[in-house]
C-alpha positions as CSV (number, residue, x, y, z in Angstrom):
1,X,74.3,148.6,121.1
2,X,72.0,147.0,118.4
3,X,71.3,142.5,119.8
4,X,72.8,142.2,116.2
5,X,76.2,143.4,117.1
6,X,76.7,140.5,120.1
7,X,77.0,137.6,118.0
8,X,80.5,138.0,117.0
9,X,82.5,137.3,119.6
10,X,82.9,133.0,119.4
11,X,84.9,130.6,121.6
12,X,87.4,129.7,119.8
13,X,86.8,125.8,118.9
14,X,83.1,127.1,119.0
15,X,83.2,129.8,116.9
16,X,78.8,129.4,116.4
17,X,75.7,127.9,117.9
18,X,75.2,125.0,116.0
19,X,72.2,123.2,115.0
20,X,71.1,120.4,116.7
21,X,70.6,117.7,114.4
22,X,73.1,118.7,112.1
23,X,76.0,117.7,115.2
24,X,73.7,114.2,116.7
25,X,74.4,113.2,113.1
26,X,77.5,113.8,112.7
27,X,78.1,112.6,116.1
28,X,75.6,109.2,115.5
29,X,77.8,109.1,112.1
30,X,81.3,109.1,114.2
31,X,79.7,107.2,116.6
32,X,78.9,104.2,114.8
33,X,81.9,104.6,113.0
34,X,83.8,103.8,115.7
35,X,82.3,101.2,116.6
36,X,82.8,99.5,113.9
37,X,86.1,100.3,113.9
38,X,86.5,98.4,117.3
39,X,84.6,95.8,116.3
40,X,87.1,95.3,113.4
41,X,90.3,95.7,115.5
42,X,89.0,93.6,117.8
43,X,88.8,90.6,114.1
44,X,91.5,91.4,113.3
45,X,93.6,91.7,116.4
46,X,97.0,89.4,115.4
47,X,96.8,85.9,117.3
48,X,100.5,85.2,119.5
49,X,102.4,83.8,115.8
50,X,105.9,82.7,115.8
51,X,107.4,83.4,112.4
52,X,111.0,82.3,111.9
53,X,114.1,84.8,112.0
54,X,114.2,85.1,108.0
55,X,118.0,83.8,107.4
56,X,119.6,86.8,106.3
57,X,118.9,88.4,109.5
58,X,120.1,85.5,111.3
59,X,123.3,84.7,113.4
60,X,125.7,82.0,112.9
61,X,123.8,79.6,115.4
62,X,120.5,80.3,114.0
63,X,119.3,83.1,116.5
64,X,118.8,86.7,116.7
65,X,121.9,89.2,115.9
66,X,123.1,90.7,119.0
67,X,125.2,94.0,119.1
68,X,127.3,95.6,121.1
69,X,128.8,99.1,121.3
70,X,133.0,100.1,119.9
71,X,135.4,102.6,119.6
72,X,137.8,103.5,116.8
73,X,141.6,103.5,118.9
74,X,144.0,103.1,116.4
75,X,142.5,103.9,112.1
76,X,145.6,103.1,109.7
77,X,146.4,102.0,106.7
78,X,149.5,98.6,106.4
79,X,150.2,95.3,107.0
80,X,146.9,93.0,106.7
81,X,146.2,89.9,107.6
82,X,146.1,89.1,110.7
83,X,145.0,86.2,112.5
84,X,143.4,87.8,115.3
85,X,141.0,89.6,113.0
86,X,137.9,89.8,114.8
87,X,138.6,88.0,117.6
88,X,138.6,88.7,120.8
89,X,142.4,90.1,122.8
90,X,143.7,92.4,125.4
91,X,146.8,93.4,124.7
92,X,147.7,93.4,121.1
93,X,146.2,91.4,117.6
94,X,149.2,89.2,116.3
95,X,151.5,90.1,113.3
96,X,150.0,89.2,109.7
97,X,152.2,86.8,108.4
98,X,155.1,87.4,105.1
99,X,153.0,88.2,102.3
100,X,150.4,90.0,103.6
101,X,148.3,92.8,101.5
102,X,147.6,96.1,102.5
103,X,144.1,97.7,103.6
104,X,142.9,99.1,106.4
105,X,143.2,98.6,110.0
106,X,141.2,99.3,112.8
107,X,142.2,98.4,116.7
108,X,138.4,98.6,118.3
109,X,137.8,98.3,122.1
110,X,134.3,96.7,123.0
111,X,132.6,98.8,125.3
112,X,129.3,96.5,126.1
113,X,129.3,93.2,126.4
114,X,130.3,90.3,127.9
115,X,134.2,90.6,126.7
116,X,134.0,94.9,127.9
117,X,136.7,96.0,128.3
118,X,138.3,94.0,125.8
119,X,139.7,94.9,122.3
120,X,139.7,93.1,118.5
121,X,140.5,93.7,114.5
122,X,139.1,95.0,111.8
123,X,141.1,94.7,108.2
124,X,139.2,96.4,105.8
125,X,139.7,96.3,101.8
126,X,138.6,99.4,100.5
127,X,136.1,100.0,97.7
128,X,131.8,100.5,97.7
129,X,130.2,100.2,100.1
130,X,133.0,99.3,103.5
131,X,132.6,100.9,106.5
132,X,135.3,104.1,105.7
133,X,136.2,104.2,110.3
134,X,138.2,106.4,112.3
135,X,139.8,107.0,115.0
136,X,137.3,108.2,117.7
137,X,133.8,106.6,116.1
138,X,131.7,105.4,118.3
139,X,130.0,102.0,116.3
140,X,127.9,98.9,116.9
141,X,129.5,95.6,116.6
142,X,128.0,92.3,115.3
143,X,128.9,89.5,118.1
144,X,129.1,86.0,117.1
145,X,130.8,82.9,117.9
146,X,132.1,80.2,114.4
147,X,131.4,76.4,115.7
148,X,134.4,76.1,117.7
149,X,132.4,78.2,120.6
150,X,135.4,81.2,120.1
151,X,133.6,84.5,119.6
152,X,133.8,87.0,116.3
153,X,132.9,89.9,116.4
154,X,132.7,91.8,112.4
155,X,131.0,96.2,112.1
156,X,127.2,96.5,112.1
157,X,126.8,99.7,111.6
158,X,127.5,103.4,112.8
159,X,126.3,104.3,116.7
160,X,123.6,106.6,115.6
161,X,122.4,107.1,119.5
162,X,123.5,110.2,121.0
163,X,122.9,111.9,117.3
164,X,119.3,111.2,116.4
165,X,118.4,111.5,120.2
166,X,119.5,115.5,120.2
167,X,117.8,115.6,116.8
168,X,114.7,114.1,118.0
169,X,115.3,116.2,121.1
170,X,115.6,119.4,118.4
171,X,111.8,118.2,117.0
172,X,110.1,118.2,120.1
173,X,111.4,121.6,121.4
174,X,111.1,123.7,118.9
175,X,107.4,121.6,118.4
176,X,106.5,123.1,121.7
177,X,107.9,126.6,121.8
178,X,106.2,127.4,118.5
179,X,102.8,125.2,119.0
180,X,102.9,125.5,123.0
181,X,100.3,123.2,124.2
182,X,98.7,121.9,121.1
183,X,102.3,121.3,119.6
184,X,102.5,119.2,123.2
185,X,99.7,117.4,122.4
186,X,100.5,116.3,118.2
187,X,103.5,114.3,119.6
188,X,102.1,112.5,121.7
189,X,99.4,112.2,119.0
190,X,102.7,110.9,116.5
191,X,103.1,108.7,119.7
192,X,100.3,107.0,119.6
193,X,100.3,106.5,115.8
194,X,104.0,104.8,116.1
195,X,102.4,102.8,119.0
196,X,99.3,101.8,116.7
197,X,101.9,100.5,113.7
198,X,104.2,98.7,115.9
199,X,101.7,97.1,118.3
200,X,99.0,96.0,115.6
201,X,99.1,97.1,111.6
202,X,102.4,95.3,111.7
203,X,101.2,91.7,113.9
204,X,98.7,91.8,111.9
205,X,99.8,91.8,108.8
206,X,102.3,89.3,109.4
207,X,99.4,87.3,110.4
208,X,98.8,87.2,107.4
209,X,95.1,89.6,108.3
210,X,93.6,91.4,104.7
211,X,95.7,94.6,104.4
212,X,93.0,96.8,103.0
213,X,90.7,96.7,107.1
214,X,93.5,96.3,108.6
215,X,95.4,99.6,107.3
216,X,91.6,100.8,107.3
217,X,91.1,100.2,111.0
218,X,95.1,101.5,111.7
219,X,94.0,104.9,110.0
220,X,90.8,105.0,112.0
221,X,92.4,104.2,115.1
222,X,95.7,106.9,114.7
223,X,92.8,109.3,113.4
224,X,90.3,109.5,116.1
225,X,93.3,109.5,118.2
226,X,95.2,112.0,116.5
227,X,92.7,115.2,115.6
228,X,90.9,115.0,118.8
229,X,94.5,115.1,121.0
230,X,95.6,118.0,118.9
231,X,92.3,120.0,118.0
232,X,90.4,119.5,121.1
233,X,86.4,117.4,121.2
234,X,84.9,119.9,119.5
235,X,82.7,120.0,116.3
236,X,84.9,121.5,114.0
237,X,87.3,118.8,114.3
238,X,84.3,116.3,113.6
239,X,83.7,117.8,110.6
240,X,87.1,117.5,109.5
241,X,87.4,113.8,110.8
242,X,84.8,112.8,109.7
243,X,85.7,113.7,106.2
244,X,89.4,112.9,106.3
245,X,87.8,108.4,107.2
246,X,85.7,109.5,104.2
247,X,88.8,110.1,102.3
248,X,90.5,107.5,104.0
249,X,87.8,104.9,102.4
250,X,88.4,106.6,98.8
251,X,91.6,105.9,99.1
252,X,91.6,102.5,100.3
253,X,89.7,102.1,97.0
254,X,91.9,103.5,94.2
255,X,94.9,101.9,95.3
256,X,92.9,98.8,95.5
257,X,92.4,99.8,91.5
258,X,95.7,101.5,90.8
259,X,97.4,97.9,92.0
260,X,95.0,95.8,89.9
261,X,94.7,97.3,86.7
262,X,98.3,98.5,87.2
263,X,99.7,95.4,87.6
264,X,102.1,96.9,90.3
265,X,104.0,93.4,92.1
266,X,107.0,95.9,94.4
267,X,109.2,93.0,94.2
268,X,111.2,95.6,92.5
269,X,112.6,96.7,96.2
270,X,114.9,94.2,98.0
271,X,113.4,95.5,101.1
272,X,110.0,93.6,99.2
273,X,112.5,90.4,97.4
274,X,113.4,89.7,101.4
275,X,109.9,89.4,102.5
276,X,108.8,87.4,99.8
277,X,111.5,85.4,100.0
278,X,111.6,84.9,103.8
279,X,108.3,85.4,104.8
280,X,106.5,84.0,101.9
281,X,102.1,84.3,104.1
282,X,102.8,87.8,104.0
283,X,101.2,89.4,100.8
284,X,103.2,92.1,98.8
285,X,100.7,93.6,97.3
286,X,98.8,93.9,100.5
287,X,102.2,95.6,102.1
288,X,101.4,97.8,98.8
289,X,97.9,98.1,99.6
290,X,98.5,99.0,103.4
291,X,100.9,102.0,102.6
292,X,99.5,103.5,100.3
293,X,96.6,104.3,102.1
294,X,98.7,104.7,105.4
295,X,100.6,107.5,103.7
296,X,97.8,109.3,102.9
297,X,96.9,109.7,105.9
298,X,99.3,112.9,107.0
299,X,98.6,114.8,104.9
300,X,94.5,114.5,104.7
301,X,94.7,115.2,108.2
302,X,96.8,118.6,107.2
303,X,93.7,119.1,104.1
304,X,90.7,118.3,105.5
305,X,91.6,120.2,109.5
306,X,92.8,123.8,107.4
307,X,89.4,123.0,105.5
308,X,86.8,122.9,108.8
309,X,89.0,125.5,110.3
310,X,88.0,127.9,107.1
311,X,84.5,127.3,106.3
312,X,83.6,127.5,110.9
313,X,86.2,131.3,110.5
314,X,83.9,132.6,108.1
315,X,80.8,131.9,108.7
316,X,81.9,133.3,112.5
317,X,82.8,136.8,110.9
318,X,79.8,137.2,109.2
319,X,76.7,136.1,110.9
320,X,74.5,136.9,107.6
321,X,76.5,134.7,104.9
322,X,74.8,131.9,103.3
323,X,75.8,128.3,102.9
324,X,76.9,128.8,99.4
325,X,78.8,131.6,100.3
326,X,80.8,130.4,103.2
327,X,81.4,126.9,100.9
328,X,83.0,129.4,97.8
329,X,85.2,131.0,100.2
330,X,86.2,127.8,101.9
331,X,86.8,126.6,98.5
332,X,88.9,129.6,97.4
333,X,91.3,129.0,100.4
334,X,91.3,125.0,99.4
335,X,92.4,124.9,95.8
336,X,95.6,127.5,97.5
337,X,96.1,124.5,99.2
338,X,95.8,121.7,96.9
339,X,97.8,123.5,94.7
340,X,100.8,123.1,97.7
341,X,99.9,120.7,99.2
342,X,100.3,118.1,95.7
343,X,104.0,119.7,95.2
344,X,104.4,117.9,98.8
345,X,102.6,115.0,98.2
346,X,105.0,113.4,94.4
347,X,108.3,115.6,95.4
348,X,108.5,114.2,98.6
349,X,107.9,110.8,96.7
350,X,110.8,112.1,94.2
351,X,112.7,112.3,97.0
352,X,113.2,109.4,98.4
353,X,113.7,107.5,95.2
354,X,116.0,110.2,93.8
355,X,118.8,107.2,94.1
356,X,116.6,104.7,91.7
357,X,116.7,107.4,89.3
358,X,120.0,108.3,89.5
359,X,120.7,104.6,88.5
360,X,117.5,104.8,85.8
361,X,119.5,108.3,84.5
362,X,122.3,106.8,83.5
363,X,121.3,102.9,82.0
364,X,120.9,104.6,78.7
365,X,117.0,103.1,78.7
366,X,113.6,105.2,77.2
367,X,111.6,107.7,79.5
368,X,108.8,105.5,78.7
369,X,110.3,102.7,80.0
370,X,111.5,104.2,83.3
371,X,108.7,105.4,84.0
372,X,106.4,102.3,83.9
373,X,109.2,100.2,85.7
374,X,107.5,98.3,88.2
375,X,110.0,101.0,90.3
376,X,109.1,103.9,89.4
377,X,105.4,103.2,88.8
378,X,104.4,102.3,92.1
379,X,105.8,106.5,93.6
380,X,103.3,107.5,90.1
381,X,100.9,105.4,91.6
382,X,101.0,106.0,95.5
383,X,101.5,110.2,94.0
384,X,98.3,109.9,92.0
385,X,96.5,108.0,94.5
386,X,97.3,110.7,97.5
387,X,96.2,113.2,94.5
388,X,92.9,112.2,93.7
389,X,91.8,111.4,97.6
390,X,94.1,114.8,98.3
391,X,91.9,116.7,96.4
392,X,88.3,115.0,96.7
393,X,88.5,115.3,100.7
394,X,88.4,119.3,100.3
395,X,84.9,120.0,99.1
396,X,83.9,116.9,100.9
397,X,85.7,118.5,104.5
398,X,84.1,121.5,103.2
399,X,80.5,121.2,102.6
400,X,80.7,118.5,105.8
401,X,82.2,121.9,108.2
402,X,79.0,124.1,106.4
403,X,76.5,122.4,107.2
404,X,77.9,122.1,110.9
405,X,78.3,125.6,110.5
406,X,75.0,126.9,108.3
407,X,73.0,123.8,109.8
408,X,69.6,123.1,108.3
409,X,67.3,124.9,109.2
410,X,69.4,128.2,110.6
411,X,68.4,131.7,108.7
412,X,70.7,134.1,108.8
413,X,71.1,136.8,110.7
414,X,71.2,140.0,108.3
415,X,72.1,142.7,109.0
416,X,69.9,146.1,110.0
417,X,70.7,148.4,107.1
418,X,72.4,151.5,109.2
419,X,70.1,154.1,110.3
420,X,69.3,157.1,107.9
421,X,71.8,160.6,108.8
422,X,68.4,163.7,109.1
423,X,69.5,166.3,107.6
424,X,69.9,169.1,110.7
425,X,67.0,171.3,110.9
426,X,66.6,174.7,110.8
427,X,67.1,175.5,114.6
428,X,70.5,173.4,114.2
429,X,71.9,175.1,111.5
430,X,70.9,178.2,112.9
431,X,73.0,177.7,116.4
432,X,75.9,176.5,114.5
433,X,76.3,180.3,112.6
């Protein structure tokens, strides 16, 4: 067996002997960016500020709303107007007055808190937005006290702890069963990403820190941990990470430009209006910007990892190919990926905006007014910014990966031509005969 055949068996994580200079450049860049991210995180770290609870989220006493577990034991339609509505009692509610009206009555047992084991009564007039309770339903109750100190209970929401836990467990089991250790590492990365949002991003925005640096630092921290955790510490992952970080920076610039040019306010969404009303020091456009940047991370990560893997694998399959040939082949894969992922991006946003689009469809307004209104324009801009960053991340990441898989200074290994077969000699022909 000739020497050139020995080069075709490679380790999955590092398929080629990488040029030392190219490796040093990428590792050096990622180290510098990492140091900048750490410095940024320290500079932007939120202070231990105290923010008053917004009025709609306060209890009657001005504090945080406290909830308890409850179970619907009796549900019927009958005479309403009892004085026991929301109050705590041990056995039966007070009967309604003579001039009673008809509504849905719910007898609830209180399962937690200081009144556990007692009951309370709900009377619910049927209508849009009202809960349709059934006997056996597990619910959450808001516990408050009136000015006289009497405890009062009201409906908060359905209790979803068990079904949500089962859905999440099913998700974890399927991911680990199919992707094994890599799936487990990806799930750990997901937990870390959520922790970054809760511990750093949201408190920093609440502290009035500038949105773009906060979102970029948060995104970079998430990417460093998630990519290396899920895909291993190697140059293939490093090329994807460098491509994703660059694309995220591009997405941040595009998001800022898009919001400035289109004058998006975000005030068409109720949550943003509540933030503007009750937490006035938080910038709504800043929130929009942070949402745009963080929202692109998942899909960028998906595309860049695929492109890096494609470039390295193509380079490993045939060491005689040039950088241009590897880049061209990997870009063919990338174009298919862009086409499918743009659909994913736009349809995900459209799915989230379905109730809004439904309302607009019956409003009798022109399609132009609907599309250029703040609420729909936000989704269009978010999709467009994500799509541009996504499309540009493909050649960017592919170029970085190709330079690592085929570093400058390395010569493509040209395969030796197969030896020409000599015609059989006269003696061999005579022997066969």
